[in-house]
Kinemage of the C-alpha trace (Angstrom):
@kinemage 1
@onewidth
@group {chain A} dominant
@subgroup {mainchain}
@vectorlist {calphas} color= white
{ca met a 1} P -0.047 0.052 0.101
{ca ser a 2} L 1.201 3.504 -0.774
{ca gly a 3} L -0.032 7.156 -0.008
{ca leu a 4} L -2.453 8.136 2.503
{ca pro a 5} L -5.368 6.409 3.832
{ca ala a 6} L -8.421 7.136 1.779
{ca lys a 7} L -10.422 8.277 5.015
{ca ala a 8} L -9.518 9.120 8.695
{ca thr a 9} L -8.716 5.994 10.577
{ca thr a 10} L -9.201 5.516 14.267
{ca leu a 11} L -6.763 2.802 15.816
{ca met a 12} L -7.137 1.578 19.339
{ca leu a 13} L -3.698 0.507 20.800
{ca val a 14} L -3.506 -1.364 23.975
{ca cys a 15} L -0.276 -2.386 25.737
{ca gly a 16} L 0.121 -3.896 29.165
{ca glu a 17} L 3.678 -3.079 30.310
{ca pro a 18} L 6.583 -0.542 29.789
{ca ser a 19} L 8.314 -2.375 27.005
{ca gly a 20} L 5.065 -2.477 24.938
{ca asp a 21} L 4.559 1.149 25.718
{ca leu a 22} L 7.929 1.829 23.878
{ca leu a 23} L 6.865 -0.339 21.072
{ca gly a 24} L 3.524 1.330 20.859
{ca ala a 25} L 5.270 4.667 20.650
{ca gln a 26} L 7.460 3.712 17.758
{ca leu a 27} L 4.292 2.287 16.013
{ca met a 28} L 2.326 5.615 16.532
{ca ala a 29} L 5.296 7.487 15.137
{ca gly a 30} L 5.424 5.421 11.993
{ca leu a 31} L 1.597 5.545 11.545
{ca lys a 32} L 1.887 9.406 11.694
{ca thr a 33} L 4.654 9.155 9.065
{ca val a 34} L 2.480 7.019 6.705
{ca ala a 35} L -0.843 8.594 7.377
{ca gly a 36} L -0.235 12.052 8.472
{ca glu a 37} L -3.340 13.722 10.257
{ca asn a 38} L -5.629 11.080 8.801
{ca val a 39} L -4.996 8.571 11.774
{ca lys a 40} L -6.440 9.116 15.494
{ca phe a 41} L -5.193 7.133 18.455
{ca val a 42} L -7.032 5.878 21.415
{ca gly a 43} L -6.560 3.005 24.050
{ca val a 44} L -4.160 2.023 26.561
{ca gly a 45} L -0.577 3.074 27.142
{ca gly a 46} L 2.275 4.627 29.147
{ca ala a 47} L 4.540 7.621 29.247
{ca ala a 48} L 6.051 6.771 25.701
{ca met a 49} L 2.837 6.512 23.945
{ca ala a 50} L 1.442 9.625 25.835
{ca ala a 51} L 4.233 11.543 24.411
{ca gln a 52} L 2.883 10.535 21.026
{ca gly a 53} L -0.276 11.973 21.818
{ca leu a 54} L -2.342 9.085 23.506
{ca his a 55} L -4.610 9.638 26.263
{ca ser a 56} L -4.651 6.427 27.981
{ca leu a 57} L -7.609 4.899 29.383
{ca tyr a 58} L -6.025 3.926 32.652
{ca pro a 59} L -2.385 3.623 33.751
{ca leu a 60} L -0.125 0.542 33.380
{ca asp a 61} L -0.532 -0.617 36.958
{ca ala a 62} L -2.162 -3.908 37.454
{ca thr a 63} L -1.243 -5.410 34.056
{ca ala a 64} L 2.670 -4.944 34.159
{ca val a 65} L 3.252 -7.992 36.211
{ca met a 66} L 4.913 -11.506 35.573
{ca gly a 67} L 5.223 -14.500 37.610
{ca leu a 68} L 2.568 -16.444 39.592
{ca arg a 69} L 3.407 -14.780 42.904
{ca glu a 70} L 2.990 -11.373 41.547
{ca val a 71} L 0.018 -12.205 38.993
{ca val a 72} L -2.382 -14.133 41.243
{ca pro a 73} L -3.246 -11.235 43.689
{ca lys a 74} L -3.779 -8.857 40.905
{ca ile a 75} L -6.051 -11.062 38.826
{ca pro a 76} L -9.328 -9.220 39.740
{ca ala a 77} L -7.645 -5.892 38.746
{ca ile a 78} L -6.317 -7.341 35.575
{ca leu a 79} L -9.742 -8.757 34.515
{ca ala a 80} L -11.284 -5.482 35.336
{ca arg a 81} L -8.770 -3.732 32.951
{ca val a 82} L -9.698 -6.247 30.367
{ca arg a 83} L -13.425 -5.606 30.505
{ca glu a 84} L -12.607 -1.709 30.680
{ca ala a 85} L -10.710 -1.822 27.371
{ca cys a 86} L -13.401 -4.140 25.765
{ca asp a 87} L -16.212 -1.888 26.813
{ca phe a 88} L -14.450 1.089 25.318
{ca ala a 89} L -13.671 -0.666 22.193
{ca leu a 90} L -17.410 -1.773 21.765
{ca ala a 91} L -18.824 1.777 22.531
{ca thr a 92} L -16.507 3.635 20.202
{ca arg a 93} L -15.964 1.040 17.381
{ca pro a 94} L -12.372 1.909 16.140
{ca asp a 95} L -11.407 0.793 12.693
{ca ala a 96} L -8.981 -1.804 14.366
{ca val a 97} L -7.920 -2.651 17.894
{ca val a 98} L -3.928 -3.438 17.944
{ca leu a 99} L -2.860 -5.430 20.893
{ca ile a 100} L 0.743 -4.903 21.706
{ca asp a 101} L 2.800 -7.805 23.334
{ca ser a 102} L 1.724 -8.950 26.925
{ca pro a 103} L -0.337 -11.823 25.618
{ca asp a 104} L -1.707 -12.991 29.056
{ca phe a 105} L -3.388 -9.438 29.252
{ca thr a 106} L -3.936 -8.424 25.666
{ca his a 107} L -5.276 -11.615 24.130
{ca arg a 108} L -7.828 -11.774 26.779
{ca ile a 109} L -9.116 -8.508 25.292
{ca ala a 110} L -8.732 -9.848 21.733
{ca arg a 111} L -10.868 -13.080 22.688
{ca arg a 112} L -13.501 -10.966 24.430
{ca leu a 113} L -13.938 -8.641 21.725
{ca lys a 114} L -14.374 -11.290 19.026
{ca arg a 115} L -16.844 -13.203 21.186
{ca leu a 116} L -18.869 -9.976 21.633
{ca asp a 117} L -18.564 -8.444 18.264
{ca pro a 118} L -16.863 -10.453 15.518
{ca cys a 119} L -16.949 -7.498 13.189
{ca ile a 120} L -14.260 -5.594 15.226
{ca arg a 121} L -10.906 -6.151 13.514
{ca thr a 122} L -8.125 -7.233 15.863
{ca ile a 123} L -4.281 -7.033 15.242
{ca asn a 124} L -1.444 -8.761 17.156
{ca tyr a 125} L 1.610 -6.746 17.258
{ca val a 126} L 4.612 -8.790 18.767
{ca ala a 127} L 2.974 -12.170 19.021
{ca pro a 128} L 3.753 -14.512 21.618
{ca gln a 129} L 6.521 -17.013 20.882
{ca val a 130} L 4.098 -19.825 20.378
{ca trp a 131} L 6.694 -21.554 18.096
{ca ala a 132} L 8.869 -21.769 21.249
{ca ser a 133} L 6.116 -23.160 23.497
{ca arg a 134} L 2.567 -24.569 23.172
{ca ala a 135} L 2.467 -24.190 19.317
{ca tyr a 136} L -1.221 -25.138 19.578
{ca arg a 137} L -2.027 -21.661 20.796
{ca ala a 138} L -1.515 -20.274 17.055
{ca arg a 139} L -4.514 -22.180 15.968
{ca lys a 140} L -6.485 -20.714 18.833
{ca met a 141} L -5.165 -17.187 17.930
{ca ala a 142} L -6.551 -17.544 14.381
{ca his a 143} L -10.048 -17.281 15.954
{ca tyr a 144} L -9.660 -13.959 17.587
{ca phe a 145} L -6.915 -12.168 15.493
{ca asp a 146} L -7.353 -10.875 11.888
{ca leu a 147} L -3.816 -10.230 11.406
{ca val a 148} L -0.364 -10.870 13.234
{ca leu a 149} L 2.455 -8.327 12.407
{ca ala a 150} L 5.454 -10.682 12.969
{ca leu a 151} L 8.756 -9.479 14.063
{ca leu a 152} L 10.787 -12.439 13.260
{ca pro a 153} L 11.474 -13.821 9.691
{ca phe a 154} L 10.296 -17.369 10.542
{ca glu a 155} L 7.153 -16.307 12.280
{ca ala a 156} L 4.866 -15.341 9.305
{ca pro a 157} L 5.129 -18.715 7.608
{ca phe a 158} L 4.521 -20.425 11.062
{ca phe a 159} L 1.337 -18.499 11.494
{ca glu a 160} L 0.084 -18.943 8.149
{ca thr a 161} L 0.193 -22.870 8.517
{ca tyr a 162} L -2.314 -22.243 11.192
{ca gly a 163} L -4.585 -20.263 9.058
{ca leu a 164} L -3.771 -16.847 10.621
{ca arg a 165} L -2.853 -13.946 8.352
{ca ser a 166} L 0.628 -12.733 9.030
{ca val a 167} L 3.015 -10.134 7.611
{ca phe a 168} L 6.775 -9.900 8.562
{ca val a 169} L 7.546 -6.469 9.419
{ca gly a 170} L 10.960 -6.621 11.094
{ca his a 171} L 11.825 -6.059 14.854
{ca pro a 172} L 11.033 -2.527 16.013
{ca val a 173} L 13.964 -2.532 18.266
{ca val a 174} L 16.326 -1.870 15.266
{ca glu a 175} L 14.940 1.570 14.978
{ca arg a 176} L 16.605 2.344 18.351
{ca ala a 177} L 20.081 2.038 17.026
{ca pro a 178} L 20.616 5.582 16.154
{ca lys a 179} L 19.745 6.539 19.670
{ca ile a 180} L 22.586 4.381 20.989
{ca thr a 181} L 25.163 7.118 21.109
{ca gly a 182} L 26.838 9.391 23.592
{ca gly a 183} L 29.163 7.187 25.381
{ca ala a 184} L 32.170 9.339 25.746
{ca glu a 185} L 29.833 12.010 27.258
{ca phe a 186} L 28.424 9.494 29.442
{ca arg a 187} L 31.708 8.592 31.006
{ca ala a 188} L 32.577 12.241 31.319
{ca arg a 189} L 29.172 13.123 33.178
{ca his a 190} L 29.779 10.242 35.506
{ca ala a 191} L 33.523 10.786 36.016
{ca ile a 192} L 34.317 7.290 34.437
{ca ala a 193} L 37.734 7.409 32.584
{ca leu a 194} L 37.738 6.224 29.150
{ca asp a 195} L 40.369 3.484 29.932
{ca val a 196} L 38.227 2.061 32.924
{ca pro a 197} L 36.382 -1.176 32.112
{ca leu a 198} L 32.657 -0.453 32.183
{ca leu a 199} L 30.003 -3.134 32.756
{ca val a 200} L 26.401 -2.531 32.119
{ca val a 201} L 24.129 -4.628 34.387
{ca leu a 202} L 20.489 -5.274 33.387
{ca pro a 203} L 18.584 -7.355 35.963
{ca gly a 204} L 15.027 -7.017 34.209
{ca ser a 205} L 12.238 -4.555 34.291
{ca arg a 206} L 9.723 -6.501 36.442
{ca thr a 207} L 9.547 -6.795 40.205
{ca asn a 208} L 9.851 -10.631 40.160
{ca glu a 209} L 12.908 -10.250 37.866
{ca ile a 210} L 14.638 -7.913 40.187
{ca arg a 211} L 13.724 -10.209 43.104
{ca phe a 212} L 15.309 -13.275 41.723
{ca ile a 213} L 18.025 -12.010 39.230
{ca leu a 214} L 19.535 -8.972 40.920
{ca pro a 215} L 21.031 -10.869 43.906
{ca val a 216} L 22.762 -13.510 41.521
{ca phe a 217} L 23.916 -10.650 39.352
{ca arg a 218} L 25.470 -8.767 42.495
{ca glu a 219} L 27.410 -11.742 43.394
{ca ala a 220} L 28.588 -12.248 39.940
{ca val a 221} L 29.879 -8.634 39.874
{ca ala a 222} L 31.631 -9.107 43.127
{ca arg a 223} L 33.523 -12.123 41.665
{ca ile a 224} L 34.203 -10.045 38.466
{ca ala a 225} L 35.645 -7.249 40.421
{ca glu a 226} L 38.163 -9.536 41.958
{ca arg a 227} L 39.402 -10.606 38.358
{ca val a 228} L 39.018 -7.072 36.608
{ca pro a 229} L 40.924 -4.624 38.564
{ca gly a 230} L 38.813 -1.058 38.554
{ca val a 231} L 35.805 -2.371 36.896
{ca val a 232} L 32.855 0.168 37.270
{ca thr a 233} L 29.073 -0.969 36.631
{ca val a 234} L 26.158 1.155 35.577
{ca leu a 235} L 22.644 -0.219 36.012
{ca pro a 236} L 19.718 1.326 33.915
{ca thr a 237} L 16.345 0.686 35.480
{ca ile a 238} L 12.939 2.166 35.087
{ca pro a 239} L 10.711 4.262 37.598
{ca his a 240} L 8.314 1.468 38.609
{ca val a 241} L 11.043 -0.756 39.999
{ca ser a 242} L 13.778 1.840 40.688
{ca ala a 243} L 13.159 1.817 44.408
{ca arg a 244} L 13.582 -1.991 44.622
{ca val a 245} L 16.646 -1.684 42.428
{ca arg a 246} L 18.121 0.803 44.886
{ca met a 247} L 17.528 -1.185 47.807
{ca gly a 248} L 19.133 -4.268 46.323
{ca thr a 249} L 22.189 -2.348 45.284
{ca gly a 250} L 23.247 -1.011 48.665
{ca ser a 251} L 27.082 -1.852 49.445
{ca trp a 252} L 27.375 -2.794 45.896
{ca pro a 253} L 30.907 -4.311 45.263
{ca thr a 254} L 32.042 -1.922 42.624
{ca pro a 255} L 31.371 1.810 41.995
{ca ile a 256} L 27.783 1.748 40.583
{ca his a 257} L 25.747 4.425 38.493
{ca ile a 258} L 22.165 3.914 38.384
{ca val a 259} L 20.226 5.595 35.706
{ca glu a 260} L 16.554 5.813 34.813
{ca ser a 261} L 15.927 7.645 31.532
{ca asp a 262} L 16.086 5.878 28.094
{ca ala a 263} L 18.567 8.486 26.870
{ca glu a 264} L 21.049 7.694 29.754
{ca lys a 265} L 20.393 3.746 29.215
{ca phe a 266} L 21.301 4.146 25.559
{ca ser a 267} L 24.337 6.417 26.332
{ca ala a 268} L 25.538 3.802 28.889
{ca phe a 269} L 25.152 0.851 26.397
{ca asp a 270} L 27.408 3.028 23.927
{ca ala a 271} L 29.994 3.690 26.838
{ca ala a 272} L 30.108 0.011 28.075
{ca asp a 273} L 32.692 -2.538 27.284
{ca ala a 274} L 30.275 -5.492 28.083
{ca ala a 275} L 26.934 -6.220 29.514
{ca leu a 276} L 25.380 -8.717 32.064
{ca ala a 277} L 21.778 -8.930 31.136
{ca ala a 278} L 18.488 -10.543 31.944
{ca ser a 279} L 16.674 -12.227 28.755
{ca gly a 280} L 14.357 -9.784 27.132
{ca thr a 281} L 14.192 -7.067 24.537
{ca val a 282} L 17.307 -5.282 26.207
{ca thr a 283} L 19.561 -8.049 24.740
{ca thr a 284} L 18.495 -6.887 21.268
{ca glu a 285} L 19.294 -3.387 22.164
{ca leu a 286} L 22.738 -4.534 23.375
{ca ala a 287} L 23.144 -6.389 20.070
{ca leu a 288} L 22.306 -3.210 17.995
{ca ala a 289} L 24.946 -1.229 20.271
{ca arg a 290} L 27.389 -4.012 19.230
{ca lys a 291} L 28.203 -4.681 23.064
{ca pro a 292} L 29.193 -8.256 23.978
{ca met a 293} L 27.079 -9.673 26.624
{ca val a 294} L 26.241 -12.657 28.974
{ca val a 295} L 22.409 -13.383 29.714
{ca gly a 296} L 21.193 -14.945 32.805
{ca tyr a 297} L 17.660 -15.623 33.882
{ca lys a 298} L 15.963 -16.954 37.026
{ca ala a 299} L 12.128 -17.268 37.840
{ca gly a 300} L 10.463 -18.788 40.850
{ca trp a 301} L 10.728 -22.439 41.060
{ca leu a 302} L 7.003 -23.084 40.507
{ca thr a 303} L 6.822 -20.724 37.520
{ca tyr a 304} L 9.871 -22.295 36.047
{ca met a 305} L 8.798 -26.100 36.557
{ca leu a 306} L 5.297 -25.213 35.039
{ca ala a 307} L 6.849 -23.734 32.003
{ca leu a 308} L 9.777 -26.180 31.469
{ca pro a 309} L 7.724 -29.056 29.893
{ca leu a 310} L 6.143 -26.601 27.557
{ca met a 311} L 9.436 -25.293 26.108
{ca asn a 312} L 10.542 -26.660 22.658
{ca val a 313} L 13.470 -24.184 21.838
{ca arg a 314} L 17.032 -24.910 22.877
{ca tyr a 315} L 17.706 -21.114 23.717
{ca ile a 316} L 16.153 -18.290 25.484
{ca thr a 317} L 18.100 -15.442 23.831
{ca leu a 318} L 16.684 -14.096 20.734
{ca ile a 319} L 20.110 -13.728 19.129
{ca asn a 320} L 20.830 -17.390 19.820
{ca ile a 321} L 17.148 -18.561 18.530
{ca leu a 322} L 17.829 -16.682 15.255
{ca leu a 323} L 21.254 -18.073 14.736
{ca gly a 324} L 20.581 -21.601 15.809
{ca arg a 325} L 23.623 -21.634 18.136
{ca glu a 326} L 24.854 -20.173 21.518
{ca ala a 327} L 26.440 -16.981 20.123
{ca val a 328} L 25.698 -15.160 23.305
{ca pro a 329} L 26.574 -17.102 26.572
{ca glu a 330} L 23.351 -17.587 28.413
{ca phe a 331} L 22.627 -19.296 31.862
{ca leu a 332} L 18.921 -20.265 32.830
{ca gln a 333} L 17.624 -21.151 36.396
{ca ser a 334} L 20.150 -23.764 38.006
{ca arg a 335} L 22.920 -22.635 35.527
{ca cys a 336} L 22.487 -19.153 36.400
{ca thr a 337} L 25.062 -18.947 39.048
{ca pro a 338} L 27.419 -16.042 40.176
{ca gln a 339} L 30.537 -18.147 39.194
{ca ala a 340} L 29.259 -19.189 35.764
{ca leu a 341} L 28.025 -15.415 34.973
{ca ala a 342} L 31.350 -14.076 36.265
{ca asp a 343} L 33.594 -16.592 34.391
{ca ala a 344} L 31.555 -15.725 30.955
{ca val a 345} L 31.745 -11.972 31.519
{ca val a 346} L 35.515 -11.809 32.490
{ca ala a 347} L 36.243 -13.741 29.002
{ca leu a 348} L 34.528 -10.771 27.259
{ca leu a 349} L 36.376 -8.099 29.222
{ca thr a 350} L 39.826 -9.649 29.062
{ca asn a 351} L 39.949 -11.503 25.715
{ca lys a 352} L 39.412 -9.476 22.572
{ca ser a 353} L 39.098 -12.515 20.447
{ca ala a 354} L 36.240 -13.619 22.302
{ca ala a 355} L 34.511 -10.395 22.415
{ca ser a 356} L 35.150 -9.849 18.559
{ca his a 357} L 33.553 -13.234 17.782
{ca glu a 358} L 30.401 -12.445 19.534
{ca leu a 359} L 30.269 -9.090 17.846
{ca ala a 360} L 30.196 -10.627 14.511
{ca asp a 361} L 27.340 -12.923 15.497
{ca leu a 362} L 25.448 -10.008 16.979
{ca asp a 363} L 25.833 -8.265 13.497
{ca glu a 364} L 24.592 -11.325 11.730
{ca ala a 365} L 21.617 -11.544 13.918
{ca thr a 366} L 20.574 -8.002 13.828
{ca ala a 367} L 20.608 -8.129 9.815
{ca leu a 368} L 18.108 -10.764 10.118
{ca leu a 369} L 15.942 -8.503 12.364
{ca gly a 370} L 15.814 -6.007 9.540
{ca arg a 371} L 18.552 -3.746 10.384
{ca gly a 372} L 19.578 -1.809 7.057
{ca gly a 373} L 16.133 -2.137 5.596
{ca gln a 374} L 12.759 -0.105 5.704
{ca ala a 375} L 11.893 0.833 9.333
{ca pro a 376} L 9.716 -1.944 10.950
{ca ser a 377} L 7.254 0.620 12.196
{ca ile a 378} L 6.674 1.860 8.706
{ca arg a 379} L 6.037 -1.629 7.582
{ca ala a 380} L 3.821 -2.512 10.282
{ca ser a 381} L 1.914 0.730 9.892
{ca arg a 382} L 1.507 -0.078 6.154
{ca gly a 383} L 0.331 -3.600 6.954
{ca met a 384} L -2.327 -2.604 9.533
{ca leu a 385} L -3.566 0.237 7.460
{ca asp a 386} L -3.921 -2.307 4.581
{ca ile a 387} L -6.066 -4.607 6.357
{ca val a 388} L -8.143 -1.551 7.851
{ca gln a 389} L -8.640 -0.216 4.061
{ca lys a 390} L -8.981 -3.529 2.118
{ca gly a 391} L -10.032 -5.992 4.675
C-alpha cells in the first residue's frame, strides 16, 4: 500500500507493560509518517505513548506483572482492565484494535472482543513466541486475531500454516540503533575514565525479575571485580522498579551508577565494554549497540517448573534463536550462578578475540531482524492500514 489512507482512521492501541509502551510509541510515530493527520489514536499506554499523543484509558499498573506470585493477587484488577478496554472498544468501534505484546493480558481483550462483536478487527503486534512453547496456541489465535504483524522472519510462515494471516515487518528495536550514542559524554558526566572497564548490568524490568535475578548478578559482579581491577558498573532501570533496585544495590561491590532515562540507558550502552543482562528486549538493544554480553535468567521455582515441559526451543536469547547456536552465553535457572556468569563476563572483558567473535554474531543476527532495511514501524503501519482499508 502507498499514499495516505482514503479516510480518517481510528486505531485503538493497547499495551500492558513498559516495553510494550515503547513499541506502541514507535508504532504511533510510524503511523503518523505514513498517514499524517488521517489517523487518530485511542487506547491504553504509558509515558512513551502519551508523548505521541495518546490519552490512556488507565495507567499501566495492574497489568505490568509477571510470575505466579505477582500475578495471582492482581487477577481481579487485570480482569477489570480487560473489561474496561473491551467496553471502550465496543462503545467507540475503532477501525481496528491493535494489541501489543503482553499476551496474557492483551489476548484476553482480543478473545472477548471477538466473542462480543466479531466484526471488530483485531491485530496482534509482537505475537507470543508460540513457536517456542505451546504451538497449538497459534490455531486458537486464528479465531480472535485478523492479522499478526510478525517481528521475526520465520514467524509469518509459521502463523500462516495455522490459518492466521501474518506479515513479517521486522523487529522494531532496530529503530533504536541511532539513539545508542553518547558514550564518551556519559563517561565524562559520571567521571568514568575512558580506559576504565565499564560493565552494564540489566537485571530486568519486572518486580519478580529484580527479586530473583539482581542478587545473583550482584554476586557475579563481586567475583568479576576480583579479577578485573577497577571495573565500574552502570545499572539502567525504570521508575516502577527503581526503588527496589536501589534497595538491592546497597554496598554494591564496585562503583555503580544507576540511571533511569532511556537516553542515559542508551548512552551507557554506547559507553560500556560488556553487559550482564536478563533475557528480554534489552539483549537485542545491546546487540544493536554492538556490545558483547552474557545473559542470565531465573524465575520462581513453580513458574519455571510449570513452563519447562512446554518449551521446545534450545535457547532463550533471541540472538541465539535466530542463529541456531549459542552466540551469546546464556545461563538459565540452576545454571544461572554467580561463578558461571562471572567467568563468562570476565572472558569478554579480558579476551579481545572472544568479544570480537560475539560481535560478528550480533551483526549477523541484527541483519536478520531488519537492520538496514525499511523501518519496521513503517512496514507495520502499512500492514495494518492495508487490512483496515481492504479487509
